[in-house]
C-alpha positions, -999 to +999 in steps of 0.1 A: +562+166-257+552+190-230+546+226-240+574+238-216+598+213-232+588+225-266+592+261-255+627+253-242+635+237-276+624+267-295+642+291-272+674+270-276+671+269-314+665+306-315+695+314-293+716+289-313+707+306-346+714+341-331+747+329-317+757+312-349+751+344-368+774+363-343+744+380-327+740+402-358+705+392-367+673+404-352+666+380-324+629+388-323+625+378-359+644+346-353+621+337-324+590+345-343+601+324-373+610+295-350+577+297-332+559+294-366+582+266-378+585+245-347+556+254-325+524+253-346+496+248-321+516+260-292+491+283-276+513+301-251+546+316-262+553+335-230+577+309-217+598+311-249+601+348-246+608+347-209+637+323-214+653+341-244+649+376-229+662+363-195+693+347-211+701+378-232+696+401-202+720+380-181+743+368-209+776+382-197+770+370-162+759+336-174+789+333-197+813+342-169+798+314-147+802+289-176+839+299-180+845+294-142+827+261-141+844+247-172+878+264-172+894+239-196+867+248-222+870+285-233+834+296-241+840+299-279+854+263-279+822+249-265+800+239-293+771+262-300+743+238-290+760+230-256+768+267-250+732+277-255+717+248-236+740+258-207+728+294-210+692+283-207+698+259-179+718+285-160+692+311-165+665+288-151+688+276-123+700+311-112+674+336-122+641+317-128+613+310-104+623+281-081+585+274-075+579+273-112+610+253-122+628+236-093+666+234-098+667+197-105+640+201-132+660+229-149+691+207-149+672+176-162+655+197-189+689+211-200+704+176-202+675+164-223+679+194-247+716+186-250+709+149-257+683+158-284+703+186-302+739+181-292+766+155-298+772+122-281+788+136-250+767+168-248+743+154-221+773+144-199+790+178-204+759+198-196+752+176-166+787+181-153+788+219-157+753+225-143+758+199-115+790+217-105+772+250-104+742+236-085+765+221-058+781+255-053+749+274-050+733+247-028+762+248-003+752+261+031+765+296+036 
């Protein structure tokens, strides 16, 4: 597993736990615990922090975009794994460095996270939502 993929996994697990606990726990402590537990030997933690801090910074904006892209699924009805995978994917797609992570790579990585951690239809759901958003932002203006 590449270090970036592992970093995304740790970021997703941290956001999942924080979200599951109604955002009432110290996110920094959750991340540090998950790095120790799931990332022994991972030398650079910068990408994990970048993802989590970026998602939290843009959380309300990202959540509004998810609600628009999946109107039949109120945000709180989307399972926690899928919701947080979408948040990471959208952060990378909309706010991340395109040179560092091209849009299609961000989408593919999110789909892989959904398949690994979510339910049977999570990959398709994440692909559908992120694909819809990507088509909108990729349209010529």
